[in-house]
C-alpha positions as CSV (number, residue, x, y, z in Angstrom):
1,M,88.5,287.3,-121.2
2,Y,91.9,288.6,-120.0
3,E,95.5,288.0,-120.9
4,A,98.7,287.4,-118.9
5,D,102.3,286.7,-119.7
6,Q,104.0,283.4,-118.9
7,Q,105.8,284.7,-115.7
8,T,102.6,286.2,-114.3
9,V,100.7,282.9,-115.0
10,T,103.5,280.9,-113.4
11,D,103.6,283.0,-110.3
12,A,99.8,283.1,-109.9
13,L,99.3,279.4,-110.3
14,H,102.2,278.5,-108.0
15,N,101.0,280.9,-105.3
16,A,97.4,279.6,-105.6
17,N,98.5,276.0,-104.8
18,P,102.0,274.8,-105.3
19,V,101.0,271.1,-104.9
20,V,98.2,271.2,-107.4
21,F,100.1,273.5,-109.7
22,S,103.4,271.8,-109.7
23,S,106.2,272.9,-112.0
24,S,105.4,270.0,-114.3
25,T,101.7,271.0,-114.5
26,I,102.5,274.7,-115.0
27,N,104.9,273.7,-117.8
28,D,102.2,271.6,-119.5
29,I,99.7,274.5,-119.2
30,L,102.2,276.9,-120.8
31,A,103.0,274.5,-123.6
32,L,99.4,274.2,-124.4
33,T,98.6,277.9,-124.3
34,T,101.7,279.7,-125.7
35,R,103.6,279.6,-129.0
36,T,106.8,281.1,-130.3
37,S,104.8,284.0,-131.9
38,D,102.3,284.4,-129.1
39,S,103.6,284.3,-125.5
40,V,100.4,285.4,-123.7
41,V,97.9,283.2,-122.0
42,R,94.2,283.9,-122.5
43,F,91.9,283.3,-119.5
44,D,88.2,283.2,-119.2
45,S,86.2,282.8,-116.0
46,V,82.7,281.5,-116.4
47,Q,79.7,280.0,-114.7
48,P,77.7,277.1,-116.2
49,D,74.1,277.8,-117.2
50,S,71.1,276.1,-115.7
51,N,71.7,273.0,-117.9
52,G,75.4,272.9,-117.0
53,N,76.6,274.1,-120.3
54,V,79.6,276.4,-120.5
55,T,80.1,279.0,-123.2
56,V,83.5,280.7,-123.7
57,P,84.7,283.2,-126.3
58,S,86.9,282.1,-129.2
59,G,90.5,282.0,-128.2
60,A,90.0,281.2,-124.5
61,E,92.9,278.9,-123.5
62,V,92.5,278.5,-119.7
63,V,88.9,278.3,-118.7
64,L,88.1,278.7,-115.0
65,I,84.6,277.2,-114.3
66,G,82.7,278.0,-111.2
67,S,80.5,275.6,-109.4
68,S,78.4,275.4,-106.2
69,D,80.0,275.4,-102.8
70,T,77.3,273.3,-101.3
71,S,76.3,270.5,-103.7
72,P,77.7,268.8,-106.9
73,T,77.3,270.7,-110.1
74,T,76.9,268.8,-113.4
75,I,79.0,270.6,-116.0
76,T,79.5,270.2,-119.8
77,P,82.9,271.8,-120.4
78,P,83.6,273.6,-123.6
79,H,85.1,271.6,-126.5
80,N,88.7,272.1,-127.4
81,A,89.7,274.1,-124.4
82,P,93.2,273.0,-123.7
83,V,93.1,273.8,-119.9
84,V,90.0,273.5,-117.7
85,I,90.1,274.5,-114.0
86,F,87.1,273.7,-111.9
87,Q,86.4,275.9,-108.9
88,G,84.1,275.5,-105.9
89,L,83.6,273.3,-102.8
90,G,80.6,271.2,-103.8
91,G,82.3,269.1,-106.5
92,V,81.6,268.7,-110.2
93,V,80.2,265.9,-112.3
94,T,81.7,266.2,-115.8
95,T,82.5,264.3,-119.0
96,L,85.2,265.5,-121.3
97,N,84.6,264.6,-124.9
98,D,86.0,266.6,-127.8
99,G,85.0,263.8,-130.3
100,V,88.6,262.6,-130.8
101,L,88.2,258.8,-131.3
102,V,91.9,257.8,-131.7
103,P,95.0,259.3,-130.1
104,T,96.7,261.9,-132.4
105,S,99.6,262.7,-130.1
106,Q,102.6,260.7,-129.0
107,P,102.7,259.2,-125.5
108,G,104.1,261.8,-123.1
109,T,102.5,264.7,-125.0
110,V,99.7,266.3,-123.0
111,D,96.7,267.5,-125.1
112,R,94.6,268.8,-122.2
113,V,95.0,269.7,-118.5
114,V,92.0,269.4,-116.2
115,V,92.2,270.6,-112.6
116,G,89.6,269.3,-110.2
117,S,87.7,271.4,-107.7
118,A,88.1,271.4,-103.9
119,G,85.0,269.1,-103.6
120,G,84.2,265.6,-104.5
121,D,84.5,265.4,-108.3
122,K,83.3,262.7,-110.8
123,I,85.4,263.1,-113.9
124,V,85.1,261.0,-117.1
125,V,87.4,261.3,-120.0
126,A,85.4,259.9,-122.9
127,D,87.7,260.8,-125.9
128,A,91.3,260.0,-127.0
129,R,93.0,263.2,-126.1
130,N,96.0,262.7,-123.8
131,T,94.6,264.2,-120.7
132,K,96.3,265.2,-117.4
133,V,93.8,265.3,-114.5
134,I,94.9,266.8,-111.2
135,L,92.5,266.0,-108.4
136,G,91.9,268.2,-105.4
137,T,91.3,267.5,-101.8
138,G,87.8,266.1,-102.1
139,D,86.8,262.4,-102.4
140,S,86.8,262.1,-106.2
141,S,86.6,259.5,-109.0
142,V,88.1,259.5,-112.5
143,V,87.5,257.2,-115.5
144,T,90.3,257.7,-118.0
145,G,89.8,257.7,-121.8
146,S,91.3,256.0,-124.8
147,G,94.4,258.2,-124.9
148,V,97.5,258.2,-122.7
149,D,96.0,259.8,-119.6
150,T,97.7,260.8,-116.3
151,V,95.8,261.2,-113.1
152,E,97.6,263.0,-110.2
153,A,95.9,262.0,-107.0
154,G,96.6,261.6,-103.2
155,L,95.3,264.9,-101.7
156,G,92.0,263.3,-101.1
157,N,90.5,259.8,-101.3
158,S,90.0,258.8,-104.9
159,T,88.8,256.0,-107.2
160,I,90.5,255.8,-110.5
161,V,89.5,253.4,-113.3
162,G,91.5,252.9,-116.5
163,G,89.5,253.4,-119.7
164,S,89.9,251.7,-123.1
165,G,93.3,253.2,-123.8
166,N,95.1,250.7,-121.5
167,Y,98.0,253.1,-121.0
168,A,96.8,255.4,-118.2
169,V,99.2,256.4,-115.4
170,V,98.4,257.4,-111.8
171,K,100.8,259.8,-110.1
172,L,101.3,259.9,-106.4
173,G,103.9,261.9,-104.4
174,G,106.6,260.2,-102.2
175,S,108.3,256.8,-102.4
176,A,107.0,253.3,-102.1
177,S,107.7,253.2,-98.4
178,N,105.2,256.0,-97.9
179,Y,102.3,253.6,-98.9
180,T,100.7,250.4,-98.0
181,V,99.3,248.5,-101.0
182,T,96.7,245.8,-101.0
183,T,95.0,244.1,-103.9
184,N,91.6,242.5,-104.3
185,N,89.5,241.5,-107.3
186,G,91.5,243.6,-109.8
187,H,91.8,246.6,-107.5
188,A,95.0,248.0,-106.1
189,V,94.3,250.0,-102.9
190,V,97.1,252.4,-102.1
191,T,97.0,253.9,-98.7
192,D,99.2,256.8,-97.6
193,N,100.8,255.8,-94.3
194,T,100.8,259.4,-93.0
195,S,97.6,261.1,-94.3
196,H,95.7,257.8,-94.5
197,K,94.2,258.9,-97.8
198,V,93.2,256.0,-100.1
199,T,93.6,255.7,-103.8
200,D,91.6,252.8,-105.3
201,I,93.0,251.9,-108.7
202,S,91.7,249.4,-111.2
203,K,92.5,248.7,-114.9
204,I,95.7,250.7,-114.5
205,Q,99.1,249.1,-114.1
206,Y,101.5,252.0,-113.5
207,V,101.7,254.4,-110.5
208,Q,104.5,257.0,-110.9
209,L,106.2,258.0,-107.6
210,D,108.8,260.6,-107.0
211,Q,112.5,260.3,-108.0
212,G,111.7,258.1,-111.0
213,K,110.3,255.2,-108.8
214,A,107.0,253.5,-109.5
215,L,104.5,250.9,-108.4
216,V,103.8,248.4,-111.2
217,F,100.8,246.1,-111.0
218,A,101.4,243.2,-113.4
219,K,98.6,240.9,-114.5
220,D,100.8,237.7,-114.4
221,S,104.3,236.5,-113.7
222,V,105.4,237.2,-117.3
223,E,104.5,240.9,-116.9
224,A,106.1,240.9,-113.5
225,A,109.3,239.5,-115.1
226,V,109.2,242.2,-117.8
227,S,109.0,244.8,-115.1
228,T,112.0,243.4,-113.2
229,L,114.0,243.2,-116.4
230,Y,114.5,246.9,-116.1
231,E,115.9,246.6,-112.6
232,A,118.2,243.7,-113.5
233,A,119.5,245.2,-116.8
234,F,119.6,248.9,-116.1
235,G,119.3,249.3,-112.3
236,R,116.2,251.5,-112.6
237,T,112.4,251.5,-112.5
238,A,110.7,250.9,-115.8
239,D,109.2,254.0,-117.4
240,A,105.5,253.9,-118.2
241,G,106.0,254.2,-122.0
242,G,108.7,251.6,-122.2
243,L,106.8,249.2,-120.0
244,D,103.6,249.5,-122.1
245,Y,105.7,248.9,-125.3
246,W,107.2,245.6,-123.9
247,F,103.9,244.5,-122.4
248,D,102.3,244.9,-125.8
249,L,105.0,242.8,-127.4
250,G,104.8,240.2,-124.7
251,R,101.0,239.9,-125.3
252,A,101.8,239.5,-129.0
253,G,104.0,236.5,-128.3
254,V,107.5,238.0,-128.0
255,S,109.3,235.9,-125.4
256,L,111.0,237.1,-122.2
257,K,114.3,235.9,-123.7
258,Q,113.8,238.0,-126.8
259,I,113.0,241.1,-124.7
260,A,116.1,240.5,-122.5
261,D,118.2,240.2,-125.6
262,A,116.8,243.5,-126.9
263,F,117.8,245.2,-123.7
264,T,121.4,244.0,-124.0
265,H,121.6,245.6,-127.5
266,S,120.2,248.9,-126.3
267,A,122.3,252.1,-125.9
268,E,121.4,252.2,-122.2
269,F,123.1,248.8,-121.7
270,V,126.5,249.9,-123.1
271,S,128.0,250.5,-119.6
272,Q,126.9,247.0,-118.5
273,A,128.4,245.4,-121.6
274,A,131.8,246.9,-120.8
275,L,131.9,245.2,-117.3
276,S,133.8,242.0,-116.7
277,D,131.7,238.9,-116.2
278,A,132.3,238.9,-112.4
279,D,131.4,242.6,-112.1
280,F,128.3,242.1,-114.3
281,V,127.0,239.3,-112.0
282,K,127.7,241.5,-108.9
283,G,125.7,244.2,-110.5
284,L,122.8,241.9,-111.2
285,Y,122.5,241.0,-107.5
286,Q,122.6,244.7,-106.5
287,H,120.1,245.7,-109.2
288,T,117.6,242.9,-108.7
289,F,117.9,241.9,-105.0
290,G,119.5,245.0,-103.4
291,R,122.3,243.1,-101.9
292,D,125.8,241.6,-102.5
293,G,125.8,238.2,-104.0
294,E,126.9,235.2,-101.9
295,A,130.1,233.5,-102.9
296,G,128.4,230.4,-104.2
297,G,125.9,232.4,-106.3
298,L,128.5,234.7,-107.8
299,S,130.6,231.7,-108.7
300,Y,127.7,229.8,-110.3
301,W,126.5,232.7,-112.5
302,T,130.0,233.7,-113.5
303,D,130.8,230.1,-114.5
304,A,127.5,230.0,-116.5
305,L,128.8,233.0,-118.6
306,A,132.1,231.2,-119.1
307,H,130.3,228.1,-120.5
308,G,127.9,229.6,-123.0
309,S,125.2,231.5,-121.2
310,T,124.7,235.1,-122.5
311,R,124.2,238.2,-120.4
312,A,120.6,238.2,-121.7
313,D,120.1,234.7,-120.3
314,L,121.2,235.9,-116.8
315,I,119.1,239.0,-116.9
316,M,116.1,236.9,-117.8
317,S,116.8,234.4,-115.0
318,F,117.2,237.0,-112.3
319,A,114.0,238.8,-113.5
320,Q,112.1,235.5,-113.4
321,I,113.4,234.7,-109.9
322,A,112.3,238.1,-108.7
323,A,108.9,237.8,-110.4
324,H,108.2,234.3,-109.0
325,N,109.2,235.4,-105.5
326,I,106.6,238.1,-105.7
327,D,103.7,235.9,-106.9
328,G,104.6,233.3,-104.3
329,S,105.8,230.6,-106.8
330,I,109.2,230.4,-105.0
331,H,110.7,232.0,-102.0
332,T,114.0,233.5,-102.8
333,E,115.1,236.9,-101.8
334,A,114.1,239.6,-104.3
335,Q,113.6,243.3,-104.4
336,V,111.5,245.0,-107.0
337,V,110.6,248.6,-107.3
338,G,107.1,249.2,-106.0
339,S,104.7,246.3,-105.7
340,V,104.1,243.9,-108.6
341,T,101.1,241.6,-108.1
């Protein structure tokens, strides 16, 4: 086992692979391995035994596990290691299970970082630790667990299946225009238009892209409308945590009107509330459809506000129009971040 300070770790990981070891991933690794009173990171480099078991000394924080360069290696990783980095070209077959049955951390908090090898990996997260999995260049598969997991993919072909947690997120680089999305039998197949790498996603509804954009795969028109509420009300893509929250409430019976009303009472809506009715309606067209409103439409919706409709009513209506356009119910112009199906 050896130790290194934070800057040395940052430089070494970034130089090893700046795509795999992004600033976000390095920050997560440092957050898991350093404390105010202890700023060094403890590494251990190991090989699995003939049964695939890995033994590391107490206190090891970043465990680098070697594997075959020619064939898949089945590995049982050490329990409670906050960072596991697989090495080798042959791929690994591994299940991560620290025995945690229910999530103990808040969404957005990373409990464990797992970096795949350069081969074709098969990774299963079988516990409730919030796990960040970064896949390498091989053709890999991941099954997420019952925590709030994130899978960073796109360097190779990958198949990603959401586990029992129902809150997993897939992260891909670039914008929606970089990808072609098709759906079939509960699978969203996302193809990179440049590299032609394919990410097959099922049981996961949120794909994070760059610059705060996302692809959202809704199960029905209600979920699609909830997704578009964010665009209509705030002019931005829904964040994964917020979307999960409102999806859960929608499944529990909270109406779209109630959700829209809650949006208009949020701190984020303050700037919209200060607008005149005419400017508010103009903003709805831009946020939801990406265009200026036509004279007749602007007049209609502004008049509706003058005769008793609330801004929540209009936000809901615009979101429903956008959602129905996407699922084919009606054919009005709409623009939604990503692809909602």
